[in-house]
C-alpha positions, 0 to 999 in steps of 0.5 A: 944770712940765715940765723944759726940757732942754738939751745933755746933759739938763741941766734949765735950771730947776734950774740957775736955781733952784739958782744962788748968788752968791759973796759970800765972795770973798777976793781975798787967797787965792791960787788953785792953778795947777789952779784957774786952769786950770779957770777959764780952761777954763770961760771958754773954753767960754762962749758969745759973740754971733755966736761973736765971742769978744771976751774977753782974759784976763790972769792975774797971780800975782805980788803986785807986778804986781797993782794 
């Protein structure tokens, strides 16, 4: 199968085949500020239909505010 390239030469087939689900998620493990910023930056670049960008994000880091 010929590789399908996307953007900066990324092989779409390789991305799909090598993707993994995160099943060991620990909601009690705190994230560093750097991790939170990296996740928000990645989300900011996520595509949306018609470039509508309908998402809203609320970051709660204080345990008493989380439900």
